[in-house]
Every structure is written in C-alpha cells, then in structure tokens.
NUTOR-63225 format. One record per residue (C-alpha): residue number from 1; residue in one letter; x, y, z. Coordinates in steps of 0.25 Angstrom, whole numbers, plus 5000, padded with zeros to 4 digits. Layout:
- resi,resn,u,v,w
- NUM,a,X,Y,Z
...
END
This chain:
- resi,resn,u,v,w
- 1,m,6078,5737,5433
- 2,t,6076,5744,5422
- 3,s,6090,5747,5415
- 4,a,6087,5763,5416
- 5,p,6095,5769,5426
- 6,l,6088,5773,5439
- 7,p,6086,5787,5439
- 8,l,6089,5787,5456
- 9,g,6101,5792,5460
- 10,r,6106,5800,5448
- 11,e,6103,5814,5443
- 12,v,6091,5814,5433
- 13,a,6090,5826,5423
- 14,y,6075,5832,5424
- 15,p,6066,5826,5414
- 16,d,6062,5838,5405
- 17,r,6052,5830,5398
- 18,y,6042,5819,5400
- 19,d,6050,5807,5401
- 20,p,6044,5793,5406
- 21,s,6056,5784,5403
- 22,l,6062,5791,5417
- 23,l,6052,5784,5424
- 24,f,6061,5770,5430
- 25,p,6054,5757,5435
- 26,i,6061,5748,5444
- 27,p,6055,5733,5445
- 28,r,6048,5730,5457
- 29,a,6052,5715,5456
- 30,q,6066,5715,5461
- 31,a,6064,5723,5474
- 32,r,6052,5713,5476
- 33,a,6060,5701,5475
- 34,e,6071,5707,5485
- 35,i,6058,5707,5496
- 36,g,6052,5690,5491
- 37,v,6042,5698,5483
- 38,d,6038,5691,5468
- 39,d,6035,5704,5461
- 40,a,6025,5696,5452
- 41,a,6016,5693,5465
- 42,p,6020,5703,5475
- 43,p,6014,5701,5489
- 44,f,6008,5716,5489
- 45,a,6000,5725,5481
- 46,g,6000,5739,5481
- 47,h,6006,5753,5475
- 48,d,6016,5763,5474
- 49,r,6009,5776,5473
- 50,w,6017,5788,5470
- 51,h,6013,5803,5473
- 52,a,6021,5814,5464
- 53,y,6020,5828,5468
- 54,e,6028,5834,5458
- 55,l,6020,5831,5444
- 56,s,6020,5841,5432
- 57,w,6019,5841,5418
- 58,l,6014,5852,5406
- 59,d,6001,5852,5402
- 60,r,5995,5854,5386
- 61,g,6000,5870,5388
- 62,g,6013,5869,5394
- 63,k,6008,5872,5408
- 64,p,6014,5864,5420
- 65,v,6005,5856,5427
- 66,v,6009,5850,5442
- 67,a,6000,5838,5448
- 68,a,6003,5828,5460
- 69,a,6001,5812,5455
- 70,t,5998,5799,5461
- 71,l,6004,5786,5455
- 72,h,6000,5771,5458
- 73,v,6011,5761,5455
- 74,p,6007,5748,5456
- 75,a,6014,5739,5464
- 76,n,6013,5727,5455
- 77,s,6020,5735,5445
- 78,p,6034,5729,5440
- 79,h,6041,5742,5443
- 80,l,6042,5753,5452
- 81,i,6045,5767,5447
- 82,e,6057,5774,5453
- 83,s,6054,5786,5460
- 84,k,6065,5795,5455
- 85,s,6061,5792,5439
- 86,l,6046,5793,5441
- 87,k,6050,5808,5449
- 88,l,6058,5811,5434
- 89,y,6046,5806,5427
- 90,l,6037,5815,5434
- 91,n,6046,5826,5430
- 92,s,6047,5822,5416
- 93,l,6032,5827,5415
- 94,n,6034,5840,5418
- 95,g,6039,5848,5405
- 96,g,6041,5844,5390
- 97,q,6028,5836,5388
- 98,r,6014,5842,5390
- 99,f,6002,5834,5394
- 100,d,5988,5839,5389
- 101,s,5982,5833,5403
- 102,a,5984,5829,5417
- 103,e,5978,5815,5412
- 104,a,5988,5815,5401
- 105,v,6000,5817,5412
- 106,r,5993,5808,5423
- 107,t,5991,5795,5411
- 108,t,6006,5797,5406
- 109,i,6012,5796,5420
- 110,a,6003,5784,5422
- 111,a,6008,5777,5408
- 112,d,6022,5780,5412
- 113,l,6023,5775,5427
- 114,s,6014,5763,5422
- 115,a,6025,5759,5412
- 116,a,6035,5761,5421
- 117,a,6029,5753,5431
- 118,g,6024,5743,5422
- 119,a,6010,5744,5428
- 120,p,5999,5755,5429
- 121,v,6001,5766,5438
- 122,e,5989,5774,5442
- 123,v,5993,5791,5441
- 124,a,5984,5802,5448
- 125,f,5986,5816,5449
- 126,g,5986,5819,5464
- 127,l,5990,5813,5478
- 128,p,5983,5807,5489
- 129,p,5980,5815,5501
- 130,f,5989,5813,5514
- 131,a,5986,5803,5524
- 132,e,5981,5808,5536
- 133,g,5989,5802,5547
- 134,d,5992,5788,5547
- 135,a,5978,5784,5540
- 136,g,5976,5774,5551
- 137,a,5990,5771,5552
- 138,e,5998,5767,5565
- 139,s,6010,5773,5567
- 140,i,6022,5765,5571
- 141,d,6033,5776,5572
- 142,g,6030,5779,5585
- 143,l,6035,5765,5591
- 144,d,6047,5766,5602
- 145,i,6056,5757,5595
- 146,a,6071,5756,5593
- 147,i,6076,5754,5578
- 148,d,6089,5750,5571
- 149,r,6088,5745,5558
- 150,y,6087,5753,5547
- 151,g,6090,5743,5534
- 152,p,6087,5735,5528
- 153,p,6072,5734,5530
- 154,d,6071,5721,5541
- 155,a,6059,5714,5541
- 156,g,6062,5705,5553
- 157,l,6059,5716,5562
- 158,l,6044,5715,5556
- 159,s,6035,5705,5565
- 160,a,6021,5704,5568
- 161,d,6010,5697,5578
- 162,a,6003,5686,5573
- 163,a,5994,5684,5584
- 164,t,5989,5698,5584
- 165,e,5981,5703,5569
- 166,v,5980,5716,5568
- 167,e,5976,5726,5556
- 168,e,5983,5739,5556
- 169,t,5990,5750,5549
- 170,l,6004,5753,5552
- 171,h,6012,5767,5550
- 172,s,6027,5770,5549
- 173,a,6033,5784,5543
- 174,l,6047,5777,5545
- 175,l,6048,5771,5533
- 176,k,6061,5775,5526
- 177,s,6069,5768,5515
- 178,n,6080,5774,5505
- 179,c,6082,5775,5489
- 180,p,6089,5763,5484
- 181,v,6096,5771,5474
- 182,t,6098,5785,5481
- 183,g,6097,5782,5496
- 184,q,6087,5793,5498
- 185,p,6078,5790,5510
- 186,d,6063,5786,5506
- 187,w,6052,5790,5518
- 188,a,6040,5784,5519
- 189,g,6028,5782,5528
- 190,v,6023,5766,5528
- 191,r,6008,5761,5533
- 192,i,6007,5745,5535
- 193,a,5993,5742,5534
- 194,y,5992,5726,5537
- 195,r,5982,5715,5545
- 196,g,5988,5705,5551
- 197,p,5998,5701,5562
- 198,r,6003,5713,5572
- 199,i,6015,5720,5565
- 200,d,6026,5722,5575
- 201,r,6025,5737,5574
- 202,a,6040,5740,5581
- 203,g,6045,5729,5571
- 204,l,6037,5736,5559
- 205,l,6045,5749,5563
- 206,r,6058,5744,5564
- 207,y,6056,5738,5550
- 208,l,6051,5749,5544
- 209,v,6063,5757,5548
- 210,s,6073,5746,5544
- 211,f,6068,5752,5528
- 212,r,6077,5765,5533
- 213,d,6091,5761,5526
- 214,h,6083,5754,5516
- 215,a,6085,5757,5501
- 216,e,6072,5751,5493
- 217,f,6062,5758,5483
- 218,h,6050,5764,5491
- 219,e,6040,5753,5484
- 220,q,6050,5743,5487
- 221,c,6051,5747,5502
- 222,v,6036,5745,5505
- 223,e,6034,5729,5497
- 224,r,6047,5726,5508
- 225,l,6038,5732,5518
- 226,f,6026,5724,5514
- 227,v,6034,5711,5512
- 228,d,6041,5711,5524
- 229,l,6029,5713,5532
- 230,q,6021,5703,5526
- 231,a,6031,5693,5528
- 232,r,6035,5698,5542
- 233,c,6021,5701,5547
- 234,r,6012,5694,5539
- 235,p,5999,5702,5539
- 236,q,5987,5697,5530
- 237,a,5986,5712,5525
- 238,l,5996,5723,5523
- 239,s,5999,5736,5516
- 240,v,6011,5744,5517
- 241,e,6010,5758,5512
- 242,a,6024,5767,5511
- 243,r,6023,5783,5508
- 244,y,6035,5787,5505
- 245,t,6040,5802,5506
- 246,r,6041,5812,5493
- 247,r,6053,5811,5485
- 248,g,6055,5820,5472
- 249,g,6041,5822,5471
- 250,l,6036,5808,5472
- 251,d,6032,5798,5484
- 252,i,6030,5784,5484
- 253,n,6019,5777,5492
- 254,p,6020,5760,5489
- 255,w,6008,5752,5496
- 256,r,6011,5738,5494
- 257,a,5999,5728,5502
- 258,t,5993,5714,5502
- 259,p,5987,5712,5490
- 260,g,5970,5717,5490
- 261,t,5975,5727,5500
- 262,p,5967,5741,5497
- 263,p,5978,5752,5496
- 264,p,5979,5763,5507
- 265,p,5973,5775,5505
- 266,p,5984,5784,5496
- 267,g,5989,5795,5506
- 268,r,6002,5803,5510
- 269,d,6009,5805,5520
- 270,a,6013,5817,5527
- 271,r,6028,5816,5522
- 272,q,6022,5815,5508
END
C-alpha cells in the first residue's frame, strides 16, 4: 500500500486541473497472499476491463469534448487502480489544460494509468455493445433452494461430480459484495465457463451468495472465485468474468482464466 491517504470514504475536492497524482494504486500481492496465490506466479491470466462513461476535456480552442472509453488493466500488473481515484483523475481532465487532439488525450490516459498499474494499460474510445441475453450461458438463479449463508465466502459449499465431464457456461446475476472501505454494495453478474467435472449448481449458487456480506474489491472477489473453484472442483479449464454495475461513471469487469484461455467477447450487461 502506498503512504498516500486512500481517497475512498472521505470528502475530496473536485479537481480543477489535470492531475495524474490523483491515481491511487493498490498492490495486488497482499490480497493474493490471503487466498494462497503467489503474486509472482499466479494460476490465472486475465484483465480488468473498465468502462468510463463520463469522460470530457477541452480541445485546442477551449471547447469541451465528451467521450466514453474502455480501459484494459492486465491482471499481471503489480497494482490495481482504486476506482474513486480513477474517477477523480478522469475528472481532472475536464478543465485547466487543453489538448491538441483526442489521440493526445488517449495517450495521456494510457501513460498515466500504465504508470500507476506498473504495466501497459490499453485505452480505446468507445464502449463494447450490450450482450444479447447470457451469450450461451445457462442461468442458475432459478434453482429452488434455501440459502442462509451470506458471508464470509464459503468454498466448502462447492463440489463437483468427478464421474461426469462437461463443458458449459453458467451465469448468475446474484453476486453482491461490499466496498472494503465504505461498506457500500457492489452488484455484478458473473459468468463461469469451464471444462471438467460437473459443478454442483446448488452449491455454486450458495457459494456465490455467500459473498453478499463480504468486503473486498471487485478484482479480488473474482480472483477468490477462480481460486476456490479451481481448488474445490478441479476443472481442466476455467474462466470467471464478473460484470459489476456502474458507480461514479465507471464499471469494472474483472476476468480471470486458465492461462492460454482466449478472453470472452467484450460486452455489457443490461444493468450496466
């Protein structure tokens, strides 16, 4: 953790000029150590895909320009970027400094985010399309089961039938966790694609709901999901993507998968 004060949970003045120092990087290593992951050799690959809906700057003549952007932070970066600090940073582009072109803005954002994350961050204007339905995923939310565990996440609820090998994609819109600083709720849809022993769906749904009172950053929740599923269900291939709903003009879509797995097609849920 850096020595600068975390901007979450306290009043912060609206920035009136471009200021990359507003970005607050958080080391991934500590949270990974808590779930038994060696940060130097994690068992997954992936990225954190951000959608920025409220992006604006002044052009050379002082006229405002508005845009949206998609950001990709690689999962192997030493730091994740705290979301409120990213919002404040993007807001700092709104005034005070003029940019010669949209490309100058894009390269500035990419350079600043790469410096904060400690690895190359991709920035592109525009947003991915809304996904059509569950894109081949089968929802498990209609299961008629009783649930009474809402935290902490209980990996013991997970199991798989080693005698039955399948390849399938499961979806749930019932993932909820809480911000570890403010306690505010974070809502997400999650897609789990795997090949291997058939995962018990009732246990999987109970496990996902057991995050409901859990406090952890979005990226860390998805890594916990991946590690627990890998340890308890032993799939040969696994992909976990969560699409969190928007907060402060940003949504975060962490994806973790078995190394070598192609990323899922980029898309947005209806709630985003």
